C-alpha distance (Angstrom), angle and dihedral (degrees) to the residues before:
residue distance angle dihedral
X1 . . .
X2 3.78 . .
X3 3.77 122.3 .
X4 3.79 114.5 -83.7
X5 3.77 111.5 -100.0
X6 3.78 123.3 -137.7
X7 3.78 117.8 -87.4
X8 3.77 91.8 -112.1
X9 3.81 91.0 54.3
X10 3.79 92.2 50.8
X11 3.81 97.6 55.8
X12 3.81 115.5 76.9
X13 3.83 113.3 -123.5
X14 3.81 91.8 -125.0
X15 3.76 90.7 56.8
X16 3.80 98.7 46.7
X17 3.80 97.5 98.4
X18 3.79 97.4 43.2
X19 3.79 98.7 35.3
X20 3.80 119.0 104.5
X21 3.81 85.9 -158.7
X22 3.79 92.4 65.8
X23 3.79 99.9 27.6
X24 3.80 98.8 51.3
X25 3.77 134.0 58.1
X26 3.78 95.9 -93.6
X27 3.76 104.1 -85.4
X28 3.82 118.9 -149.5
X29 3.81 87.8 -106.6
X30 3.82 91.2 54.7
X31 3.81 90.5 48.3
X32 3.78 88.2 52.8
X33 3.79 89.5 50.5
X34 3.79 88.4 54.9
X35 3.80 90.1 56.4
X36 3.79 89.1 53.6
X37 3.81 87.6 49.2
X38 3.79 92.1 55.6
X39 3.79 92.0 52.0
X40 3.82 91.0 43.8
X41 3.82 91.4 53.9
X42 3.80 93.0 47.2
X43 3.81 90.0 52.8
X44 3.80 89.0 51.8
X45 3.80 89.1 56.9
X46 3.81 95.3 45.9
X47 3.78 98.3 54.9
X48 3.79 149.5 -58.0
X49 3.78 112.2 -55.1
X50 3.76 127.4 162.6
X51 3.79 118.2 -104.4
X52 3.83 90.3 -108.8
X53 3.80 92.9 50.6
X54 3.79 91.6 49.0
X55 3.80 92.6 49.8
X56 3.80 90.7 49.4
X57 3.80 91.1 49.5
X58 3.79 92.3 48.3
X59 3.78 94.3 51.4
X60 3.80 92.8 42.4
X61 3.80 88.9 57.7
X62 3.81 97.2 58.0
X63 3.81 124.7 71.4
X64 3.80 123.1 -135.4
X65 3.79 88.1 -120.5
X66 3.82 84.3 79.6
X67 3.80 94.0 59.7
X68 3.83 111.4 110.1
X69 3.78 113.7 -104.1
X70 3.78 113.0 -101.2
X71 3.80 92.9 -157.3
X72 3.79 136.1 30.1
X73 3.80 110.5 -102.4
X74 3.79 97.2 -100.9
X75 3.79 96.5 39.4
X76 3.80 100.9 74.3
X77 3.80 107.3 132.0
X78 3.78 113.5 -138.6
X79 3.79 128.5 177.2
X80 3.81 117.0 -142.2
X81 3.79 112.0 -126.8
X82 3.81 91.2 -124.6
X83 3.83 92.3 58.0
X84 3.78 115.3 116.9
X85 3.78 120.5 -119.4
X86 3.81 88.5 -108.5
X87 3.81 90.6 53.9
X88 3.82 91.5 47.2
X89 3.81 91.7 51.6
X90 3.81 89.1 49.2
X91 3.83 92.7 50.1
X92 3.80 92.7 48.4
X93 3.83 92.1 45.7
X94 3.80 95.6 47.7
X95 3.80 92.2 49.3
X96 3.82 93.3 42.9
X97 3.78 92.8 -127.8
X98 3.79 130.9 128.2
X99 3.81 99.1 -146.4
X100 3.80 142.7 17.2
X101 3.81 137.6 -178.4
X102 3.81 115.7 -95.6
X103 3.79 112.8 -129.3
X104 3.79 115.4 -147.7
X105 3.82 104.3 -126.5
X106 3.81 90.2 -166.3
X107 3.81 93.7 59.7
X108 3.83 116.1 105.9
X109 3.79 118.5 -109.9
X110 3.79 92.4 -107.1
X111 3.82 93.8 48.7
X112 3.78 118.2 135.7
X113 3.79 117.6 -113.9
X114 3.80 90.8 -101.8
X115 3.81 89.1 63.2
X116 3.79 95.9 34.8
X117 3.81 95.4 66.1
X118 3.80 128.0 43.6
X119 3.77 100.9 -173.2
X120 3.79 147.9 -57.9
X121 3.78 118.1 -71.0
X122 3.80 118.2 -151.6
X123 3.77 136.2 -173.3
X124 3.77 84.4 -117.8
X125 3.80 94.0 57.7
X126 3.81 93.6 48.1
X127 3.79 92.8 45.5
X128 3.79 94.5 48.4
X129 3.81 92.8 46.9
X130 3.81 92.1 50.0
X131 3.79 92.3 46.0
X132 3.80 90.5 52.4
X133 3.79 91.1 50.3
X134 3.82 91.1 46.9
X135 3.78 90.2 54.2
X136 3.80 91.3 46.6
X137 3.80 91.0 54.5
X138 3.81 94.0 42.8
X139 3.80 93.5 48.3
X140 3.81 89.9 51.4
X141 3.82 86.7 74.9
X142 3.80 95.9 -129.1
X143 3.77 125.0 168.1
X144 3.75 125.5 -118.5
X145 3.83 91.9 -99.4
X146 3.78 90.6 57.8
X147 3.80 96.1 45.2
X148 3.80 98.4 88.0
X149 3.79 91.8 46.1
X150 3.79 92.0 49.1
X151 3.79 92.2 50.1
X152 3.77 89.0 54.3
X153 3.79 97.0 46.7
X154 3.81 106.5 39.6
X155 3.80 106.1 133.1
X156 3.77 121.1 -117.5
X157 3.78 93.0 -138.7
X158 3.77 126.5 103.8
X159 3.79 96.5 31.7
X160 3.78 98.7 132.6
X161 3.78 115.8 120.4
X162 3.79 90.8 -114.6
X163 3.81 89.3 62.9
X164 3.79 95.4 60.8
X165 3.78 114.7 120.1
X166 3.76 120.6 -167.1
X167 3.80 110.5 -152.5
X168 3.76 112.9 -179.2
X169 3.82 105.0 -106.1
X170 3.76 119.8 -125.6
X171 3.80 123.6 -147.0
X172 3.79 88.4 -100.9
X173 3.79 93.9 51.0
X174 3.82 91.0 46.5
X175 3.81 88.1 57.5
X176 3.80 91.7 45.5
X177 3.80 91.5 50.4
X178 3.82 90.2 51.2
X179 3.80 89.4 50.5
X180 3.79 92.9 48.7
X181 3.80 94.6 45.5
X182 3.80 90.1 47.2
X183 3.79 88.9 56.3
X184 3.81 94.3 50.2
X185 3.82 100.1 91.0
X186 3.80 90.7 63.7
X187 3.80 96.1 36.4
X188 3.80 130.6 106.2
X189 3.79 87.7 -124.6
X190 3.79 90.8 66.3
X191 3.79 99.7 31.0
X192 3.80 101.8 40.8
X193 3.81 106.1 29.8
X194 3.81 108.9 102.4
X195 3.77 123.8 -134.3
X196 3.81 89.1 -121.5
X197 3.82 88.8 57.5
X198 3.81 91.7 66.9
X199 3.80 93.6 45.6
X200 3.79 109.0 134.7
X201 3.78 94.3 16.1
X202 3.81 131.0 113.2
X203 3.78 115.1 -22.1
X204 3.81 91.6 -11.6
X205 3.79 105.8 160.2
X206 3.81 114.3 -141.4
X207 3.79 118.7 -129.7
X208 3.77 94.6 -103.4
X209 3.79 102.9 168.1
X210 3.78 132.3 -169.8
X211 3.78 122.3 -137.0
X212 3.77 116.2 -132.4
X213 3.82 89.2 -112.5
X214 3.82 93.3 58.0
X215 3.78 115.0 106.4
X216 3.77 133.7 -113.8
X217 3.80 88.4 -113.4
X218 3.81 90.8 60.7
X219 3.79 90.5 46.8
X220 3.81 94.5 48.2
X221 3.80 92.7 48.5
X222 3.79 92.2 50.3
X223 3.81 91.3 49.7
X224 3.80 93.0 48.6
X225 3.79 118.8 23.4
X226 3.80 93.4 26.5
X227 3.82 93.9 43.2
X228 3.79 100.1 -131.9
X229 3.80 110.3 160.6
X230 3.79 94.3 -158.7
X231 3.80 136.6 7.1
X232 3.81 124.9 -153.1
X233 3.81 115.1 -142.9
X234 3.80 109.6 -142.7
X235 3.76 127.4 -152.5
X236 3.79 98.3 -141.5
X237 3.79 94.3 -161.5
X238 3.80 94.3 52.0
X239 3.79 96.1 31.8
X240 3.80 90.2 -134.8
X241 3.79 136.2 118.9
X242 3.79 109.1 -102.6
X243 3.81 97.4 179.5
X244 3.78 143.5 -4.6
X245 3.80 116.2 -141.0
X246 3.79 117.5 -159.1
X247 3.78 134.5 -174.4
X248 3.81 88.2 -110.1
X249 3.83 91.6 53.4
X250 3.80 90.6 53.3
X251 3.80 92.3 50.4
X252 3.81 89.5 48.3
X253 3.81 89.0 52.9
X254 3.81 89.4 52.0
X255 3.81 90.9 50.4
X256 3.81 88.9 57.1
X257 3.81 91.1 54.9
X258 3.80 96.5 64.9
X259 3.80 108.8 132.3
X260 3.79 96.3 32.1
X261 3.80 115.1 117.0
X262 3.79 97.2 -124.4
X263 3.79 92.2 50.0
X264 3.80 95.4 43.5
X265 3.81 92.6 51.1
X266 3.80 89.5 55.6
X267 3.79 100.7 28.1
X268 3.80 97.1 53.9
X269 3.79 91.5 63.0
X270 3.79 113.0 109.0
X271 3.77 120.6 -119.3
X272 3.77 90.5 -106.2
X273 3.80 92.0 51.9
X274 3.80 90.7 54.1
X275 3.80 94.4 44.7
X276 3.80 96.7 -107.1
X277 2.95 138.4 -178.4
X278 3.79 96.2 48.2
X279 3.80 90.4 179.8
X280 3.81 108.0 69.1
X281 3.80 126.7 -154.6
X282 3.81 94.1 -103.4
X283 3.82 90.0 59.5
X284 3.80 97.8 48.2
X285 3.79 112.7 109.0
X286 3.82 110.0 -139.0
X287 3.78 138.8 179.9
X288 3.80 129.2 -155.1
X289 3.78 118.5 -117.9
X290 3.82 92.2 -118.7
X291 3.81 94.7 53.7
X292 3.85 121.5 96.7
X293 3.81 114.7 -84.2
X294 3.79 88.8 -133.8
X295 3.80 88.1 64.1
X296 3.80 88.7 62.0
X297 3.80 91.4 58.8
X298 3.79 92.1 44.9
X299 3.82 90.1 51.8
X300 3.79 90.1 50.1
X301 3.79 89.5 53.2
X302 3.78 95.0 47.2
X303 3.82 96.3 42.7
X304 3.81 97.6 39.6
X305 3.81 95.4 -124.1
X306 3.77 130.4 136.6
X307 3.81 99.9 -142.9
X308 3.80 142.8 17.3
X309 3.81 130.0 -154.4
X310 3.80 116.8 -129.1
X311 3.81 111.2 -137.7
X312 3.80 134.3 -166.2
X313 3.81 126.9 -133.6
X314 3.80 91.4 -80.0
X315 3.80 92.7 54.0
X316 3.82 95.8 -108.5
X317 3.79 116.2 137.7
X318 3.82 113.8 -114.6
X319 3.78 97.5 176.1
X320 3.76 146.9 -27.9
X321 3.80 136.2 -111.9
X322 3.81 118.0 -153.7
X323 3.80 127.0 -161.2
X324 3.81 88.9 -113.7
X325 3.81 89.2 61.5
X326 3.79 87.3 75.3
X327 3.82 84.0 90.3
X328 3.81 87.0 77.7
X329 3.81 88.0 61.3
X330 3.76 96.9 41.9
X331 3.81 97.5 45.3
X332 3.81 100.0 39.1
X333 3.79 113.6 126.5
X334 3.77 124.8 -117.2
X335 3.80 88.5 -102.8
X336 3.78 89.0 60.2
X337 3.80 97.1 45.0
X338 3.83 90.8 125.6
X339 3.82 84.7 61.2
X340 3.79 86.5 87.6
X341 3.81 94.5 59.6
X342 3.81 97.7 49.6
X343 3.78 124.5 120.8
X344 3.80 117.1 -104.0
X345 3.82 90.6 -103.6
X346 3.80 94.0 51.2
X347 3.80 92.2 41.7
X348 3.80 89.1 58.5
X349 3.80 92.0 47.1
X350 3.81 93.5 48.8
X351 3.81 93.7 45.5
X352 3.80 90.6 51.3
X353 3.79 91.5 49.1
X354 3.81 96.6 47.0
X355 3.80 99.1 41.0
X356 3.80 108.1 16.1
X357 3.80 87.3 -116.1
X358 3.78 101.3 172.3
X359 3.78 93.8 164.5
X360 3.78 90.1 82.6
X361 3.78 86.9 81.0
X362 3.79 114.4 84.6
X363 3.76 129.5 -121.5
X364 3.79 118.9 -144.5
X365 3.78 142.9 -164.3
X366 3.80 139.2 178.2
X367 3.79 130.6 -119.6
X368 3.79 90.2 -108.3
X369 3.82 92.7 61.0
X370 3.78 118.3 104.6
X371 3.79 121.8 -116.1
X372 3.82 86.2 -117.3
X373 3.81 89.7 60.2
X374 3.81 89.8 50.5
X375 3.80 93.8 48.3
X376 3.79 92.9 51.0
X377 3.80 91.8 47.9
X378 3.80 94.9 47.5
X379 3.79 91.8 47.1
X380 3.81 94.7 46.4
X381 3.80 91.7 49.4
X382 3.84 94.5 39.1
X383 3.80 91.4 -130.0
X384 3.77 134.5 154.9
X385 3.81 96.9 -149.1
X386 3.79 143.7 20.9
X387 3.80 127.3 -156.6
X388 3.80 122.5 -132.7
X389 3.80 113.8 -138.1
X390 3.79 131.3 -168.3
X391 3.80 129.2 -130.7
X392 3.81 91.1 -80.6
X393 3.80 91.5 54.5
X394 3.81 94.4 -109.7
X395 3.78 124.6 134.9
X396 3.79 113.3 -85.7
X397 3.80 104.6 165.5
X398 3.79 147.7 -30.9
X399 3.82 133.0 -111.0
X400 3.81 123.3 -166.7
X401 3.78 131.3 -169.7
X402 3.77 87.8 -105.5
X403 3.81 91.3 56.5
X404 3.80 91.2 54.8
X405 3.81 94.4 48.6
X406 3.81 89.4 47.1
X407 3.81 89.6 59.5
X408 3.81 92.3 52.5
X409 3.80 98.0 63.6
X410 3.80 140.9 11.3
X411 3.80 132.4 -144.7
X412 3.82 111.9 -107.6
X413 3.84 114.0 -134.9
X414 3.78 111.1 -79.3
X415 3.82 93.1 2.0
X416 3.81 94.8 143.2
X417 3.80 95.9 24.4
X418 3.81 109.9 -156.9
X419 3.80 93.5 -33.2
X420 3.80 94.1 118.9
X421 3.78 97.9 45.7
X422 3.79 102.2 125.2
X423 3.81 92.9 -16.1
X424 3.80 102.9 98.3
X425 3.80 118.1 23.1
X426 3.79 107.8 -146.3
X427 3.81 109.8 -153.4
X428 3.79 113.2 -136.8
X429 3.81 114.1 -99.3
X430 3.81 93.4 -1.5
X431 3.82 108.4 168.1
X432 3.80 102.3 177.9
């Protein structure tokens, strides 16, 4: 490998003003980008490789131990397995996170990490499980007097994704589901069901951990092709989690690499040149602004998506509801009980007013934008997705963080062998 050049030599003159690498005080992410640059340059000298092959080689040469820590050592948020769903929602909300590892409280003190954690719990998993149970109660055709009892006695069996049935809801059942879901915050189902009780159910993320010696290529493939939202990095010797790498953290790292040759060669490609958006207009699940907000969450459950645009009569998007926004339904006070029956438009307005939730607005791009433009916008806005619009301002596609990472690397033949056979079920067309 060639000698490392000075920082000034590495940053192209044309990129000096706009580049975070040159303009900032050398963040850990930018330093990491420089390591990729060194490997990239050495591959240029050794022979002619395609851009994709060079990126794969670069990321396969760096261990995940190098990834900047996303939390200070003592600030890792864990959820005890005996926490109730209500307590888990509160922990996630207070810490402004969408997922956390579940610590097995029954594991002995000297347990290995594989026995110490039983999975990753997400807002999405809790929301989808509760929605399924709400529908089960509502479709049982119970009267109002039986509602409270039913909410306290719904069995915890049969919650695997394969058990989901999708009866077409009638107007009556839609109203019943709204009534049931509205009663959840004060129900036994929400306040007594333990996190461990929903282990293995809808959207439950397994505790698939990286070792510090695993490479960036492994990490990037798991976060993209294999649809993991977050990956704990485990210190095998200590049996503890040393880091948690998320899709958002990877995109932030990329945003700090603007101005470096390897990033610019890839990042200046337009969306069309990279084959984005993967999600076309015909596949985007939408909801009208005058439809119930609860319908948005039910659609997310049934379609396996993590967010839905809210459109007006002309088809233009006026906002977005994410699966994590279910917290506004589950944590609303008694005084705001009608909050759960609002239209999508009013739900967005009320959530913004009560919590300052500005992320319910959408961010957009066009097909002619570069992937670098998209990365910078997503990172600046701290978003999970961006909508592609056409010249008339109408929706034309969707790009997620996962889509971007998937275009950065590819899986070499046989890379994971048969490791994933039966380990991680990948739901068809899941776009979380």
